[in-house]
Residue frames as a rotation matrix with the C-alpha (Angstrom) as fourth column:
MET 1
-0.777 0.057 -0.627 21.56
0.158 0.982 -0.106 -9.45
0.610 -0.181 -0.772 -38.78
GLY 2
0.205 0.934 0.294 18.28
-0.368 -0.205 0.907 -10.09
0.907 -0.294 0.302 -37.01
GLU 3
-0.235 -0.208 0.949 17.89
-0.969 -0.026 -0.245 -10.75
0.076 -0.978 -0.196 -33.33
THR 4
-0.657 0.082 -0.750 17.85
0.014 0.995 0.096 -14.31
0.754 0.053 -0.655 -32.11
SER 5
0.441 0.885 -0.148 15.12
0.143 0.093 0.985 -15.52
0.886 -0.456 -0.085 -29.73
THR 6
0.146 -0.455 -0.878 17.78
0.979 0.195 0.062 -15.55
0.143 -0.869 0.474 -26.89
GLU 7
-0.837 -0.529 0.139 18.69
0.504 -0.845 -0.177 -11.93
0.211 -0.078 0.974 -27.51
THR 8
-0.259 0.841 0.475 15.01
-0.156 -0.521 0.839 -10.91
0.953 0.144 0.266 -27.64
THR 9
0.613 0.566 -0.551 14.29
0.395 0.384 0.834 -12.64
0.684 -0.729 0.012 -24.28
GLN 10
-0.031 -0.690 -0.723 17.38
0.999 -0.042 -0.002 -11.16
-0.029 -0.722 0.691 -22.65
GLN 11
-0.508 -0.094 0.856 16.62
0.341 -0.935 0.099 -7.57
0.791 0.342 0.506 -23.75
GLN 12
-0.783 0.145 -0.605 15.80
0.574 -0.210 -0.792 -5.44
-0.242 -0.967 0.081 -20.68
VAL 13
-0.294 0.780 0.553 12.28
0.280 -0.483 0.830 -3.89
0.914 0.399 -0.077 -20.46
PRO 14
-0.420 0.211 0.883 10.44
-0.762 -0.611 -0.216 -2.03
0.494 -0.763 0.417 -17.78
ASN 15
-0.940 0.043 -0.339 9.56
0.184 0.899 -0.396 -4.48
0.288 -0.435 -0.853 -15.03
PRO 16
-0.182 0.960 0.211 5.77
-0.087 -0.229 0.970 -4.74
0.980 0.158 0.125 -14.73
ALA 17
0.240 0.212 -0.947 6.07
0.865 0.396 0.308 -5.82
0.440 -0.893 -0.088 -11.04
TYR 18
-0.681 -0.575 -0.453 7.97
0.709 -0.673 -0.212 -2.66
-0.183 -0.465 0.866 -10.27
GLN 19
-0.828 0.416 0.376 5.37
-0.136 -0.799 0.585 -0.60
0.544 0.433 0.719 -12.11
ASP 20
0.103 0.891 -0.442 2.58
0.342 0.385 0.857 -2.34
0.934 -0.240 -0.265 -10.17
LEU 21
-0.016 -0.201 -0.980 4.30
1.000 0.016 -0.019 -1.53
0.019 -0.980 0.200 -6.90
GLU 22
-0.943 -0.331 0.018 4.75
0.332 -0.943 0.032 2.12
0.007 0.036 0.999 -7.94
GLU 23
-0.415 0.873 0.257 1.04
-0.148 -0.344 0.927 2.34
0.898 0.347 0.272 -8.75
LEU 24
0.296 0.514 -0.805 0.11
0.709 0.446 0.546 0.69
0.639 -0.733 -0.233 -5.45
ARG 25
-0.486 -0.537 -0.689 2.33
0.859 -0.439 -0.264 3.20
-0.160 -0.720 0.675 -3.55
GLY 26
-0.938 0.129 0.323 0.72
-0.004 -0.932 0.362 6.05
0.348 0.338 0.875 -5.35
ARG 27
-0.006 0.993 -0.122 -2.76
0.075 0.122 0.990 4.81
0.997 -0.003 -0.076 -4.37
ILE 28
0.223 0.026 -0.975 -1.69
0.943 0.246 0.222 4.40
0.246 -0.969 0.030 -0.74
VAL 29
-0.790 -0.554 -0.262 -0.15
0.605 -0.773 -0.189 7.90
-0.098 -0.308 0.946 -0.71
GLN 30
-0.679 0.620 0.393 -3.30
-0.150 -0.641 0.753 9.31
0.719 0.452 0.528 -2.21
ALA 31
0.301 0.866 -0.400 -5.52
0.198 0.353 0.914 7.54
0.933 -0.355 -0.065 0.40
ALA 32
-0.368 -0.595 -0.714 -3.23
0.764 0.244 -0.597 8.12
0.529 -0.766 0.365 3.35
PRO 33
-0.896 0.027 0.442 -4.53
-0.211 -0.904 -0.373 11.54
0.390 -0.428 0.816 4.44
ALA 34
0.038 0.996 0.077 -8.09
-0.746 -0.023 0.666 10.32
0.665 -0.083 0.742 4.62
LEU 35
0.332 0.068 -0.941 -7.03
0.347 0.918 0.189 7.15
0.877 -0.390 0.281 6.44
ARG 36
-0.636 -0.712 -0.297 -4.93
0.552 -0.150 -0.820 9.08
0.540 -0.685 0.489 8.94
THR 37
-0.914 0.305 0.268 -7.81
-0.392 -0.835 -0.387 11.43
0.106 -0.459 0.882 9.76
ALA 38
-0.444 0.795 -0.413 -10.66
-0.057 0.434 0.899 8.97
0.894 0.423 -0.148 9.50
LEU 39
0.145 0.492 -0.859 -11.13
0.840 0.396 0.369 8.76
0.522 -0.775 -0.356 13.26
ASP 40
-0.860 -0.466 0.208 -10.23
0.310 -0.800 -0.513 12.39
0.405 -0.377 0.833 14.14
ARG 41
-0.379 0.753 0.538 -13.82
-0.571 -0.647 0.505 13.51
0.728 -0.116 0.676 14.57
PRO 42
0.595 0.621 -0.510 -15.07
0.056 0.601 0.797 10.54
0.802 -0.502 0.323 16.60
ALA 43
-0.165 -0.716 -0.678 -11.92
0.854 0.241 -0.461 10.72
0.494 -0.655 0.572 18.80
GLN 44
-0.887 -0.197 0.418 -12.42
0.039 -0.933 -0.357 14.46
0.461 -0.300 0.835 19.32
ASP 45
-0.027 0.959 0.282 -16.22
-0.561 -0.248 0.790 14.15
0.827 -0.137 0.545 20.05
LEU 46
0.636 0.311 -0.706 -15.83
0.311 0.734 0.604 11.24
0.706 -0.604 0.370 22.43
GLY 47
-0.304 -0.830 -0.468 -12.69
0.844 -0.007 -0.536 12.64
0.442 -0.558 0.703 24.10
GLY 48
-0.848 -0.044 0.528 -14.41
-0.061 -0.982 -0.178 15.96
0.526 -0.183 0.830 24.62
GLY 49
-0.812 0.563 -0.153 -17.44
0.389 0.327 -0.862 14.48
-0.435 -0.759 -0.484 26.30
LYS 50
-0.765 0.509 -0.395 -19.77
-0.629 -0.724 0.284 15.94
-0.142 0.466 0.874 23.61
VAL 51
-0.212 0.692 -0.690 -21.61
-0.677 0.405 0.614 12.76
0.705 0.597 0.382 22.76
TRP 52
0.618 0.356 -0.701 -21.27
0.174 0.807 0.564 10.54
0.767 -0.470 0.437 25.77
THR 53
-0.074 -0.608 0.790 -19.99
-0.800 -0.437 -0.411 10.90
0.596 -0.662 -0.454 29.34
GLY 54
0.814 0.312 0.489 -19.22
-0.571 0.584 0.577 8.49
-0.105 -0.749 0.654 32.14
THR 55
0.092 -0.789 0.607 -16.72
-0.536 0.475 0.698 5.75
-0.839 -0.390 -0.379 32.98
VAL 56
0.251 0.090 0.964 -17.72
0.574 0.788 -0.223 3.57
-0.780 0.609 0.146 30.06
ALA 57
0.981 0.154 0.118 -17.63
0.187 -0.597 -0.780 6.57
-0.050 0.788 -0.614 27.69
ASP 58
0.539 -0.840 -0.068 -14.11
-0.758 -0.518 0.396 7.44
-0.368 -0.162 -0.916 28.87
GLY 59
-0.045 -0.526 0.850 -12.96
-0.103 0.848 0.519 3.88
-0.994 -0.065 -0.092 28.23
PHE 60
0.503 0.356 0.788 -14.52
0.715 0.340 -0.610 3.83
-0.485 0.870 -0.084 24.79
ALA 61
0.964 -0.199 -0.177 -13.02
-0.254 -0.889 -0.382 7.27
-0.081 0.413 -0.907 23.93
GLN 62
0.219 -0.960 0.173 -9.61
-0.696 -0.030 0.718 5.94
-0.684 -0.278 -0.675 24.84
GLU 63
-0.010 -0.083 0.997 -10.13
0.397 0.915 0.080 2.93
-0.918 0.396 0.024 22.62
VAL 64
0.838 0.359 0.411 -11.09
0.518 -0.286 -0.806 5.15
-0.172 0.889 -0.425 19.64
ILE 65
0.740 -0.647 -0.182 -8.09
-0.644 -0.761 0.086 7.37
-0.194 0.053 -0.980 20.26
GLY 66
-0.055 -0.776 0.629 -5.89
-0.385 0.597 0.703 4.23
-0.921 -0.204 -0.332 20.33
ARG 67
0.274 0.208 0.939 -7.34
0.701 0.625 -0.344 2.94
-0.658 0.752 0.025 17.11
LYS 68
0.992 0.050 -0.114 -6.84
-0.021 -0.832 -0.555 6.39
-0.122 0.553 -0.824 15.53
GLN 69
0.327 -0.944 -0.046 -3.14
-0.811 -0.305 0.499 6.20
-0.485 -0.126 -0.865 16.39
ARG 70
-0.182 -0.325 0.928 -2.88
0.080 0.936 0.344 2.56
-0.980 0.137 -0.145 15.24
LEU 71
0.735 0.494 0.465 -4.50
0.492 0.084 -0.867 3.45
-0.467 0.865 -0.182 11.92
GLY 72
0.853 -0.452 -0.261 -1.84
-0.515 -0.806 -0.290 6.04
-0.079 0.382 -0.921 11.29
ALA 73
-0.099 -0.893 0.439 0.91
-0.699 0.376 0.608 3.60
-0.708 -0.247 -0.662 12.21
LEU 74
0.132 0.206 0.970 -0.61
0.382 0.892 -0.242 0.95
-0.915 0.402 0.039 9.89
VAL 75
0.979 0.204 -0.027 -0.57
0.069 -0.449 -0.891 3.43
-0.194 0.870 -0.454 7.02
GLU 76
0.434 -0.891 -0.137 3.07
-0.895 -0.444 0.054 4.18
-0.108 0.099 -0.989 7.61
GLY 77
-0.137 -0.431 0.892 3.83
-0.325 0.870 0.370 0.43
-0.936 -0.239 -0.259 7.95
LEU 78
0.608 0.474 0.637 2.10
0.450 0.454 -0.769 -0.27
-0.654 0.754 0.063 4.62
LEU 79
0.930 -0.316 -0.189 4.11
-0.361 -0.672 -0.647 2.48
0.077 0.669 -0.739 2.92
SER 80
0.093 -0.935 0.342 7.35
-0.881 0.083 0.466 1.08
-0.464 -0.345 -0.816 4.46
ALA 81
0.046 -0.005 0.999 6.50
0.077 0.997 0.002 -2.46
-0.996 0.077 0.046 3.26
VAL 82
0.875 0.289 0.388 5.81
0.400 0.019 -0.916 -1.30
-0.272 0.957 -0.099 -0.27
ASP 83
0.715 -0.688 -0.127 9.05
-0.699 -0.702 -0.135 0.84
0.003 0.186 -0.983 -0.21
ALA 84
-0.084 -0.751 0.655 11.03
-0.614 0.557 0.559 -2.17
-0.785 -0.355 -0.508 0.90
LYS 85
0.344 0.275 0.898 9.52
0.429 0.804 -0.411 -4.30
-0.835 0.527 0.159 -1.87
LEU 86
0.999 -0.001 -0.043 10.27
-0.036 -0.580 -0.814 -1.50
-0.025 0.815 -0.579 -4.45
ALA 87
0.381 -0.924 0.025 13.85
-0.890 -0.360 0.280 -1.33
-0.250 -0.129 -0.960 -3.28
ALA 88
-0.284 -0.512 0.811 14.22
-0.326 0.847 0.420 -5.12
-0.902 -0.145 -0.407 -3.70
THR 89
0.516 0.515 0.685 12.52
0.518 0.449 -0.728 -5.19
-0.682 0.730 -0.034 -7.13
PRO 90
-0.658 -0.752 0.032 14.63
0.496 -0.402 0.770 -4.32
-0.566 0.523 0.638 -10.21
ARG 91
-0.119 0.550 -0.827 13.26
-0.403 -0.788 -0.466 -1.53
-0.907 0.278 0.316 -12.42
GLU 92
0.101 0.076 -0.992 13.98
-0.992 0.090 -0.094 -3.64
0.082 0.993 0.085 -15.46
CYS 93
0.063 -0.039 0.997 13.70
-0.272 0.961 0.055 -7.35
-0.960 -0.275 0.050 -16.31
THR 94
-0.941 -0.332 0.070 13.90
-0.035 0.299 0.954 -9.49
-0.338 0.895 -0.293 -19.37
GLN 95
-0.463 0.797 -0.388 11.04
-0.837 -0.249 0.488 -9.64
0.292 0.551 0.782 -21.83
GLN 96
-0.335 0.331 -0.882 10.45
0.072 0.943 0.326 -13.27
0.940 0.046 -0.339 -20.75
GLU 97
-0.826 0.002 -0.564 10.31
0.563 0.067 -0.824 -12.32
0.036 -0.998 -0.057 -17.06
ALA 98
-0.787 0.577 -0.218 7.85
-0.536 -0.814 -0.223 -9.52
-0.306 -0.059 0.950 -17.90
ALA 99
-0.344 0.655 -0.673 5.68
-0.634 0.367 0.681 -11.97
0.693 0.661 0.289 -19.93
ASN 100
-0.556 0.039 -0.830 5.76
0.444 0.858 -0.257 -14.52
0.703 -0.512 -0.494 -17.08
TYR 101
-0.934 0.141 -0.330 4.71
0.229 -0.472 -0.851 -11.89
-0.275 -0.870 0.408 -14.61
ARG 102
-0.586 0.753 -0.299 1.82
-0.806 -0.578 0.127 -10.68
-0.077 0.316 0.946 -16.75
ARG 103
-0.275 0.483 -0.832 0.66
-0.282 0.786 0.550 -14.27
0.919 0.386 -0.080 -17.35
TYR 104
-0.683 0.021 -0.730 0.74
0.630 0.522 -0.575 -14.99
0.368 -0.853 -0.370 -13.63
ARG 105
-0.912 0.361 -0.196 -1.18
-0.186 -0.788 -0.587 -11.78
-0.367 -0.499 0.785 -12.92
ARG 106
-0.411 0.775 -0.480 -3.91
-0.784 -0.031 0.620 -12.82
0.466 0.631 0.620 -15.37
LEU 107
-0.258 0.249 -0.934 -4.18
0.173 0.963 0.209 -16.23
0.951 -0.108 -0.291 -13.69
ASP 108
-0.897 -0.152 -0.415 -4.15
0.430 -0.083 -0.899 -14.69
0.102 -0.985 0.140 -10.22
ARG 109
-0.742 0.666 0.079 -7.44
-0.665 -0.746 0.045 -12.89
0.088 -0.019 0.996 -11.02
TYR 110
-0.028 0.802 -0.597 -9.40
-0.552 0.485 0.678 -16.09
0.834 0.348 0.429 -11.11
């Protein structure tokens, strides 16, 4: 016997939303080291008094150091958010759900 349209739409397939989230997580993990260290050199140079000295320079150096720390925390927060979404997203879905997701993604680009 052949499959009915109901059986076909109920068949489980890899969830494209889950796959997109996995891809996003991989890109974040790949970029994370560069993001975490992006302000290392400016923070070190300003904090060490190599490029600028004085009261204003000290305040600016502290701001750069604070932004460096915040950038690292934001990267971790982003990874945590994607991990939470991955945990809440099923690895598989019906063919119809997958088709609807792909259709929505195409429309979302415009």
